[in-house]
N, C-alpha and C positions, 0 to 999 in steps of 0.2 A: 106302604104298609108292609108288615112282616107277619107271615102266617107260619105256623109250625104244626106238625103232626106229633103228638106227645102221648106219654102215659102218665097219669096221675094216680099213684098207687097202682091199682089193677084196671083202671078205667082209661080207655083210649079217648083222646080229645083232639079236636081241632081248635087251636087258639090263635089269637092275634097278640103278638108280643109287643109290649110297650115298655121299654126300659127293663126294669127288673120284675115286672109283673106281666102275667099272661091272662088274657080275657077269653074264657071259653066261648065258642061260636055255636049257635043253634043250628041244627039241621044236618050236621056232618060230624064224623069222628076222625077224619083224616083228609088230606089233600088227595085229589085223584080225578077220575073221569067225571064225577058228579059235582065237582067244584070248579067250573070254568071261571074265567075272569069276570064275566058278567054276574055270576053268582057271588063271587068274593066281594065285588064292589058294593053289593047290597047286604052283605052278611050282617046278622044281628047278634048282639051279645046275649049270653045265657048264664045266669048264676054270677057268683062273685069272682073277682080276679084272684089268681093264684100266684104265689111267688115262683119265679122262674127256677130258683134253686130247688124247688120241690118236684120238678118235672124231669122225666126221662125223655130225651129227644129221640124219636124214631127217625128213620130216613125221611127227608122232607116230604117225599111222595112214597109211601110204603109199598104200594102195589101198582106201579105204572104198567100200562099195557105194552109199552115199548121203552127200552133204554138203548139209544143209538149213539155210538161213540165215534169220534173222529180221530184218525191217526195222522201223524205227520202234518200238523197244521201250523207249525212255526218253522221258519227257514233254518234257524240255528239248531233246532232239534233234528231236522233232516240232515244237516251237515254232520252232527255228532253220530248219527246212525249210519252215515255213509250211504244213504239212499238217494234216489233221484226224485225231484219234485214232479208231482203229477198235476195235470190240468183238471182233474176231477177228484173230489174228496175221497180219502180212504175211509171206508165205513166198516164197522163191525158191531155186533150186538152184545149186550149183557142181558141179564134177566132180573126180575124183581128180587129173586133170592140172592143176587149178587150184592145187594145194597145193605148198608149198615148205618147206624145212627152217628150223629156228629161226635159223640164222645164215647162210643162203644170200643171195647177191645176188639182188635182185628186178629183173626187166626193166622198163624204162620204154619202152613200145612207141612206135614212130614215128607210129602212126596217131592216138594220143590226145594232146590238149593240155590235159587236165584230170585228172591222176592224183591221187587223194586217199587218205587213210588212214582207217581205222575200227578202232580197238582193240576187242577183244571177248573174252569168256570163251567157251570152247568146251566142250561136253559130249560125252563119248564113251560110246556105249551099250555096256553090258556083257552084257546078256541080251536075247534076242528079245522084242520088244514089239509087240503088236497089240491094239487096242481096250483100252488100259490105263487104268484109273481113275486120276484124279489122285492119290488117296491111296496108290496102289501104285506110282507112277511111279519114285520114287527107287530102288526095288529093282532097276530095270533100268539103272542108271547105273554104269559102270565107274569113271569119274573125270572129271577136268577137265584142260584144256590152255589155252594162250594162243593167240590167233589175231589176225590183222589182215586185215580184209576190204578189201584194197586195191582201189580202184574207179576205173574210167575214166568220169568223170561225163558227158563229152560223149556217150559211147556209152550210158550208162545211160538218158539222157533222150531217146534217139532215138525211143523208143516208150513207152507206158505200162507195158510189161513191162521188167524190169530186167536180165535174164540177160546180155544182150550187154555190159553194163558191169561185170559182176561175175565172170564165169567165164573170164577170160583165163588162159592157161597160166602156171603157176609164179609167181603173184603173191600167193598167200595163205599166208603162213607159219603153221605149226601146230606147237606143241610148247612147250618143247623135250622135255617128258616128259608122259606120262599120270600124273597124281597121283590116287591112289585115294581114295575117299570116306572111308576110315578115317583118312586124314591131313588132309584139307581140309574134311570135312563135306559139307553139302548144297549148297554153292555160294553161300550167302547171306553177306552181310556182308563181301564181298571188295572191296578197292579196286583199281580198274582205272585204269591210267595209260598215256598215250601221250606219247612225247617225240620231237621232231623237231629234230635238230641241237642237242641240249642244252636245248631249251625245252619245258617241259611244255605240251602243247596239248589234252590231254583228261585229266580226272581225275573219277572218280565211284565209286559203290558199286553192287554188284550188287543191293543191297536196293531200288534205284530202278527195277528192271525193271517194266514194266507187266504183262507175262505172265511169271510165274516158271517155273522149270525144270519142276516137275511139270505145270503147265498146258500147257507146250509139248510135252512128251512125250505127254501124253494127247491133245492136239489132233492132233498129227502121226500118232500111231499109230492114229487112227481111220480114216485113209484109206490108209496104207501101213505095211507091216511094217518096223519098225526092227530091224536085226540087229547083233550084236556088231561093234564097230569103226565103225559109222555115227557121223557127226559132226553136231552141231547147233551152229551159231554163233548166240549168243543176242542179238545186236544191239549197237549201239554207242551210247555216250552223246553228249552235245553236244560241240562243239568241232571238228567236221570242217572241213577246210581250205576246201572249196568254198563254204561258207556264210559265210566271214569276209569282211571288207571292208578291204583288198582280199583276194582269195582267196589262200590259202596252199597251194600245190600242190607235188607231189613232182617232183623232177628228178634228173638225173644227179649222183651223188655225195652226195645227201642220206642221212643216217643216221637210220633209224626204229627206235625202241625201244618195245616194247610189254610191259607188265608187269601181272600180276595177283598181288597180295601173297599169299604162301603157295602159289602155283601155279607161277610161273616167269617167265622173261624172254626175249623175242626181241630180237635185234639184227640188222637187215638194212640193207645199203647198196643204194641204188637205182643201177642201171647202165643207161645208155641203150643201146637196141638199134639205134640209127641207124648 
């Protein structure tokens, strides 16, 4: 199944997407802590279907309590950044305010001169998880979405911590839908692709993650409780713009498309804030 957090005119809705139609769901207006997997499995329809074209897609989860991101989770990306592989995942946070909708314009801030793309598969937690064993981790997944960890590289590298380059407001598109595990499986074997102005700049498989999804959930839940609606960005493959020669960076008017086969497609235009 495919669920989305949307606006219809000025009304927030949680909908189940079925082709070019969206069915409003009773009892909630967005995905989040109050819509665990057990609730979604029994969700009931309310009102008439709405054409998808009439909807504005919000971030798949508009207000997650946590957005936890994984750095350096593909070997080829580690090689292009000239870093060393770690035996523990590289973790950093974003905030709910960092998120944007699947088709929203993304701001290019005047403070940064090195705005970069990072296409990623996102995991949405479906059931409370604390100290979860790796073999039990997938039972806590609601499903998957597409994300792009748009990054201000000059700010990222101001210190050895990355948050100031990663958590800018409204630059991380997430969506367009939450695709449940019964439709897309466990997140393995999915092709991830990023396109900039019609040119494919990243293409890889989620099979090439160093730390797979069960390992990430087990590792994170060891130190913090993951709640329904929490989001994990699983890392980007090689091909980022900052490490190209010359660098390929994002600017006003650029069109960024991020796809994960079987999950969805984001399309975002970069717009200068100057």
